[in-house]
C-alpha positions in Angstrom: -19.3 -9.0 -16.8 -17.6 -6.4 -14.5 -14.3 -6.7 -16.4 -16.0 -6.4 -19.8 -18.0 -3.3 -18.6 -14.8 -1.8 -17.2 -12.9 -2.4 -20.5 -15.7 -0.8 -22.5 -15.7 2.3 -20.2 -11.9 2.5 -20.4 -12.1 2.4 -24.2 -14.6 5.3 -24.2 -12.3 7.2 -21.8 -9.2 6.5 -24.0 -11.2 7.8 -27.0 -12.1 10.9 -25.1 -8.4 11.4 -24.1 -7.4 11.1 -27.7 -9.9 13.8 -28.8 -8.9 16.0 -25.9 -5.3 15.7 -26.9 -6.0 16.6 -30.5 -8.0 19.7 -29.5 -5.5 20.7 -26.8 -2.7 20.7 -29.4 -4.5 22.4 -32.2 -7.0 24.7 -30.5 -4.6 27.7 -30.5 -3.5 27.4 -26.9 -0.1 26.3 -28.2 1.7 27.7 -31.3 0.9 26.0 -34.6 3.7 26.1 -37.2 2.4 24.0 -40.1 -1.3 24.4 -39.9 -4.0 22.3 -38.4 -4.0 18.7 -39.7 -7.4 17.2 -40.4 -9.0 15.3 -37.5 -9.7 12.3 -39.8 -5.9 11.6 -40.0 -5.9 11.1 -36.2 -9.2 9.2 -36.2 -7.6 6.6 -38.4 -4.9 6.0 -35.7 -7.5 5.8 -33.0 -8.2 2.0 -33.3 -4.5 1.2 -33.0 -4.3 3.5 -29.9 -7.3 1.7 -28.3 -5.8 -1.8 -29.0 -2.3 -0.8 -27.8 -3.4 0.9 -24.6 -5.9 -1.7 -23.6 -3.4 -4.5 -24.2 -0.6 -2.8 -22.3 -2.9 -1.9 -19.4 -4.2 -5.5 -19.3 -0.7 -7.0 -19.2 0.2 -4.6 -16.4 -2.7 -6.1 -14.4 -5.3 -3.3 -14.5 -8.1 -5.8 -15.0 -7.5 -8.0 -12.0 -10.2 -8.5 -9.5 -10.8 -5.2 -7.8 -10.2 -6.7 -4.3 -6.6 -7.6 -5.4 -5.5 -4.1 -6.4 -5.5 -0.9 -4.3 -5.7 2.7 -5.4 -2.0 3.6 -5.3 -1.2 0.4 -7.2 -3.7 1.5 -9.9 -1.7 4.8 -10.3 1.5 2.8 -10.9 -0.2 0.4 -13.3 -1.7 3.3 -15.3 1.6 5.2 -15.5 3.5 2.1 -16.7 0.7 0.8 -18.9 0.0 4.1 -20.6 3.8 4.8 -20.8 4.4 1.5 -22.7 1.4 2.3 -25.0 2.7 5.8 -25.7 6.2 4.6 -26.5 4.8 2.0 -28.9 2.6 4.6 -30.7 5.5 7.0 -31.0 7.6 4.2 -32.5 4.9 3.3 -34.9 4.4 6.9 -36.0 8.1 7.3 -36.6 8.0 4.3 -39.0 4.8 5.5 -40.6 5.9 7.9 -43.4 2.6 8.8 -45.0 1.7 11.3 -42.3 3.7 13.0 -39.5 1.8 12.7 -36.1 2.4 15.2 -33.4 4.5 13.9 -30.5 2.8 16.4 -28.2 -0.5 14.8 -29.1 0.9 11.4 -28.1 2.2 12.8 -24.8 -1.2 14.5 -24.1 -3.0 11.2 -24.7 -0.7 9.7 -22.1 -1.5 12.4 -19.5 -5.3 12.6 -20.2 -5.7 8.8 -20.2 -3.9 8.4 -16.8 -6.0 11.2 -15.3 -9.4 10.0 -16.7 -8.9 6.3 -15.9 -7.7 7.1 -12.4 -10.6 9.4 -11.7 -13.1 6.9 -13.1 -11.7 4.2 -10.6 -11.8 6.6 -7.7 -15.5 7.4 -8.4 -16.2 3.7 -8.8 -14.6 2.8 -5.5 -16.4 5.6 -3.7 -19.7 4.3 -5.0 -18.9 0.7 -4.2 -17.7 1.6 -0.6 -21.0 3.5 -0.1 -23.0 0.5 -1.3 -20.9 -1.9 0.7 -21.3 0.2 3.9 -25.1 0.2 3.4 -25.2 -3.6 2.9 -25.4 -3.8 -0.9 -23.4 -6.0 -3.2 -21.4 -7.6 -0.4 -19.9 -11.0 -0.8 -21.2 -13.5 1.7 -18.2 -15.4 3.1 -18.1 -18.6 5.1 -15.0 -19.1 7.3 -14.3 -22.7 8.0 -12.3 -23.8 11.0 -10.3 -21.7 13.5 -6.8 -20.3 13.0 -5.0 -17.2 14.0 -5.1 -15.8 10.5 -8.7 -16.8 10.1 -9.5 -15.0 13.3 -7.9 -11.8 11.9 -9.9 -12.2 8.6 -13.2 -12.6 10.5 -12.5 -9.5 12.6 -11.7 -7.4 9.5 -14.9 -8.5 7.8 -16.9 -7.5 10.9 -15.1 -4.2 11.6 -14.8 -3.0 8.0 -18.0 -3.6 6.0 -16.9 -1.0 3.5 -14.4 -3.6 2.1 -17.4 -5.5 0.6 -17.4 -8.7 2.6 -20.1 -10.0 5.0 -19.2 -12.8 7.4 -22.1 -15.1 6.7 -21.0 -18.0 8.9 -18.2 -19.4 11.0 -18.2 -23.2 10.6 -16.2 -25.1 13.2 -16.5 -28.0 15.7 -13.9 -26.1 17.9 -14.5 -23.3 20.3 -15.7 -20.1 18.6 -13.5 -17.2 17.5 -12.4 -14.5 19.9 -15.2 -11.9 20.4 -17.5 -13.7 17.8 -21.1 -13.0 17.0 -22.6 -16.2 18.4 -25.4 -16.0 15.8 -22.9 -16.8 13.0 -21.2 -19.8 14.6 -22.1 -23.1 13.1 -20.8 -26.7 13.0 -19.0 -28.2 10.0 -22.0 -30.3 9.1 -24.0 -27.2 8.3 -21.6 -25.9 5.6 -22.8 -28.2 2.7 -26.5 -27.4 3.3 -25.6 -23.7 3.2 -23.9 -24.2 -0.1 -26.9 -26.1 -1.5 -29.2 -23.2 -0.4 -27.0 -20.7 -2.4 -26.4 -18.7 0.8 -22.6 -18.1 0.2 -20.4 -16.4 -2.4 -17.0 -17.5 -1.0 -15.7 -20.1 1.3 -12.4 -19.8 3.2 -10.8 -23.1 4.3 -7.8 -23.8 6.5 -5.2 -26.3 5.7 -5.8 -28.2 8.9 -9.2 -29.6 7.7 -9.5 -33.3 6.7 -8.7 -33.8 3.0 -12.0 -35.6 2.3 -14.0 -32.8 3.7 -12.0 -30.2 1.8 -12.5 -32.1 -1.4 -16.3 -32.4 -0.8 -16.6 -28.7 -0.2 -14.5 -27.8 -3.3 -16.7 -30.0 -5.5 -19.9 -28.6 -4.1 -18.7 -25.0 -4.3 -17.6 -25.4 -7.9 -21.0 -26.8 -8.8 -22.7 -23.8 -7.1 -20.2 -21.2 -8.6 -18.8 -20.3 -5.1 -15.2 -19.2 -4.9 -12.9 -21.2 -2.5 -9.8 -19.8 -0.8 -7.3 -21.5 1.4 -6.0 -19.9 4.6 -2.4 -20.9 5.5 -2.0 -22.9 8.7 1.5 -23.9 9.8 2.9 -21.4 7.3 0.8 -18.5 8.4 3.6 -16.7 10.1 5.9 -17.0 7.1 3.4 -16.7 4.2 4.8 -13.4 2.9 8.2 -15.1 2.5 6.9 -17.8 0.1 5.9 -17.5 -3.5 4.3 -20.1 -5.7 6.2 -21.9 -8.5 5.7 -24.9 -10.7 8.2 -27.7 -10.3 8.0 -31.3 -11.4 4.5 -30.7 -12.6 3.1 -29.6 -9.2 2.8 -26.2 -7.5 5.3 -25.7 -4.7 6.1 -22.9 -2.3 9.6 -21.5 -2.4 11.3 -18.8 -0.3 11.3 -15.4 -1.9 14.7 -13.9 -2.6 15.6 -10.9 -0.5 14.7 -8.0 -2.8 17.2 -5.5 -1.4 20.2 -6.8 -3.4 23.3 -4.6 -3.5 22.0 -3.1 -6.8 18.6 -2.3 -5.4 20.2 -0.8 -2.3 22.1 1.6 -4.6 18.8 2.5 -6.4 17.1 3.1 -3.0 20.0 5.2 -1.8 20.0 7.4 -4.9 16.2 7.8 -4.6 16.5 8.7 -0.9 19.2 11.3 -1.6 17.3 13.0 -4.4 14.0 13.2 -2.5 15.6 14.1 0.8 17.6 17.0 -0.7 14.4 18.3 -2.4 12.5 18.0 0.9 15.2 19.7 2.8 15.0 22.7 0.5 11.2 22.8 0.5 10.8 22.5 4.3 13.7 24.8 5.3 11.4 27.8 6.0 9.2 25.6 8.2 12.3 24.1 9.9 13.6 27.6 10.8 10.2 28.7 12.2 9.8 25.5 14.4 13.4 25.9 15.6 12.7 29.5 16.7 9.5 28.5 18.5 11.3 25.7 20.4 14.0 28.2 21.6 11.5 30.9 22.6 9.0 28.7 24.5 11.1 26.4 26.6 14.6 26.1 28.1 16.9 23.7 26.4 18.5 22.8 23.0 16.6 23.1 19.7 17.4 19.5 18.7 17.1 16.3 20.6 19.7 13.7 19.8 19.1 10.1 20.8 21.0 6.9 20.1 19.0 4.5 18.0 19.9 1.1 16.4 19.9 1.1 12.6 20.8 -1.4 9.9 22.8 -4.4 11.2 22.5 -3.1 14.7 24.7 0.0 14.2 24.1 2.9 16.5 23.5 6.4 15.1 22.2 9.7 16.5 18.6 10.3 15.6 17.9 14.0 15.1 14.5 15.4 16.2 13.1 18.8 17.3 13.0 18.8 21.1 9.3 18.4 22.0 9.7 17.7 25.7 11.0 19.8 28.6 14.7 19.5 29.3 15.8 16.4 31.3 12.4 14.8 30.7 13.7 11.3 31.4 15.7 12.2 34.5 13.0 10.8 36.8 11.2 8.3 34.5 14.2 6.8 32.7 13.9 5.5 29.2 10.1 5.0 28.6 7.8 5.4 25.6 5.8 8.6 25.5 2.0 8.4 26.0 -0.9 10.2 24.4 -1.3 12.5 27.5 2.4 12.8 28.4 2.8 15.9 30.6 6.5 16.1 29.7 5.7 17.6 26.4 5.9 21.4 25.8 3.0 23.3 24.2 5.0 23.6 21.0 6.0 19.9 21.4 2.3 18.8 21.5 1.6 20.6 18.2 4.7 19.5 16.2 4.1 15.9 17.4 0.5 16.1 16.3 1.7 16.6 12.7 5.0 14.7 13.0 6.9 18.0 12.4 9.3 17.1 15.2 10.7 14.5 12.8 11.6 16.9 10.0 15.3 17.1 11.0 15.6 13.4 10.3 15.9 14.4 6.7 19.5 15.1 7.7 19.8 11.5 8.9 18.7 10.4 5.5 21.2 12.6 3.7 24.0 11.4 5.9 23.0 7.8 5.2 22.0 6.8 8.7 18.4 6.3 7.7 16.2 5.9 4.6 13.0 7.7 3.8 11.1 4.4 4.1 11.8 1.5 6.4 11.1 0.2 9.9 11.2 2.9 12.5 14.5 2.9 14.5 14.3 1.8 18.2 16.5 2.5 21.2 18.9 -0.3 22.2 17.1 -1.0 25.5 13.8 -1.7 23.7 15.4 -3.7 20.9 17.0 -6.0 23.6 13.6 -6.4 25.3 11.5 -7.0 22.2 14.1 -9.4 20.6 13.9 -11.6 23.7 10.1 -11.6 23.7 9.1 -11.6 20.0 10.5 -14.1 17.3 12.0 -12.5 14.2 12.2 -9.0 15.8 15.8 -8.6 14.9 15.0 -9.1 11.2 13.9 -5.4 11.2 17.6 -4.5 11.3 18.3 -6.1 7.9 17.5 -2.7 6.3 18.0 0.9 7.1 15.5 2.5 9.5 13.1 4.9 7.9 11.4 8.2 8.6 8.1 6.5 7.7 7.2 2.9 7.0 4.5 0.4 6.0 3.6 -0.1 9.7 3.2 3.7 10.3 0.9 4.3 7.4 -1.2 1.4 8.6 -1.8 2.9 12.0 1.1 1.4 14.0 2.7 4.5 15.5 3.9 5.5 19.0 3.5 2.6 21.5 0.9 0.7 19.5 1.1 -3.1 19.2 4.6 -4.4 18.7 3.5 -7.6 17.0 1.4 -5.8 14.4 4.2 -3.3 13.7 6.7 -6.2 13.3 4.3 -8.0 10.9 4.1 -4.9 8.7 7.8 -4.2 8.9 8.7 -7.8 7.8 6.2 -7.6 5.0 7.9 -4.4 3.7 11.4 -6.0 4.0 10.3 -9.1 2.1 8.3 -7.3 -0.6 10.4 -4.1 -1.2 10.3 -2.3 -4.5 10.9 1.3 -5.4 7.2 1.7 -6.2 6.4 0.3 -2.7 8.6 3.1 -1.3 6.8 5.7 -3.4 3.4 4.4 -2.4 4.3 4.6 1.3 5.5 8.1 0.9 2.3 9.1 -0.8 0.2 7.5 1.9 2.3 9.2 4.5 1.5 12.7 3.1 -2.2 11.8 2.7 -2.6 10.5 6.3 -0.3 12.8 8.4 -2.9 15.5 8.7 -5.7 13.1 9.5 -3.9 11.1 12.2 -3.4 11.8 15.8 0.4 11.8 15.3 3.1 10.0 17.2 3.4 10.4 21.0 
């Protein structure tokens, strides 16, 4: 019912976009050369517009379950879906000879539809998050058996009620989860009675459970209209590297192909150059002001150059504004900065707060040492340490280091958890796309002024 309601609202908004586009074009704001065509001529084309746009948006995945799609993905889907619909309509109008439709109207429909549909979803999500946070409409979830990934899922449900999930029960004959709420820990035998009482909306099972028990739960859940999801067990570390495919009549998991092929690397490089040059021009006045403040407030050079390891372990000079006093590591040696580091200058504290000390790294991107988006570069001493302690750490070096990355926009900055940062970095490497880069850049700009900055 939610999808049907959403489609109905979208059709109304597309209709509104269509009418707004007509009045925008022929209201007198823009010059009119051949007179105002009758509205009825455009109304005749409205049903075709509704069908084409709704189909293209559906094919692009707009009507997936709302917990499988995030806001920035919606923006990409809307642009592509509406773009395909607009191209189809313009092609159709070119072939239709009885009346000449305005191309500006078609383009305006494209813009208005994207804006209205995106705003509608933002409002919907705000309302839903408010309702979730106040305990309404949450899905009651049963987590069955213990695993590392299941542990993480449980913590997220407890810590983030605004996501719309309520951990209704942890069912296991093993020891309870780390930091669990003891009131929601149950034995496996109690799961079937909970399903029979209609106390659950979803059940999460691990692959380590006995097959007969899993089959019993699935049959009972289907009868009670409860969704069942499987949590990976022995593949949980490598899940993001696998994708489903059908072979010999059965679903199998196959390794994903590395997305950054030579052709995609070229596309990423061209994108980096275009955006980096634009950013360099826009931020040049800010760069000059910060440089002057660094010179006037403390002794030492304007820039701080440091050796970092980039793609394939190659060393390059990372460029930053100096934010610490000269010879800051003379006594301490190579250490990570802390949140209350007394080596920082007053100006350094400010520019680190807003990550302005990293602006000169735009030059690293232009030179080709770095990318706009990628794993953050580390010093050789730390790479050696972490690679000996953490499996797969060196896989971060398969791509160029980035000014920002998937780990950073998810809160892993400074000396935060290495394992969590690596997990996000590997996810980015294995799931790269140009749209993923754009999404990370947008999230960076949205979060930089709300974060505490890097140390």
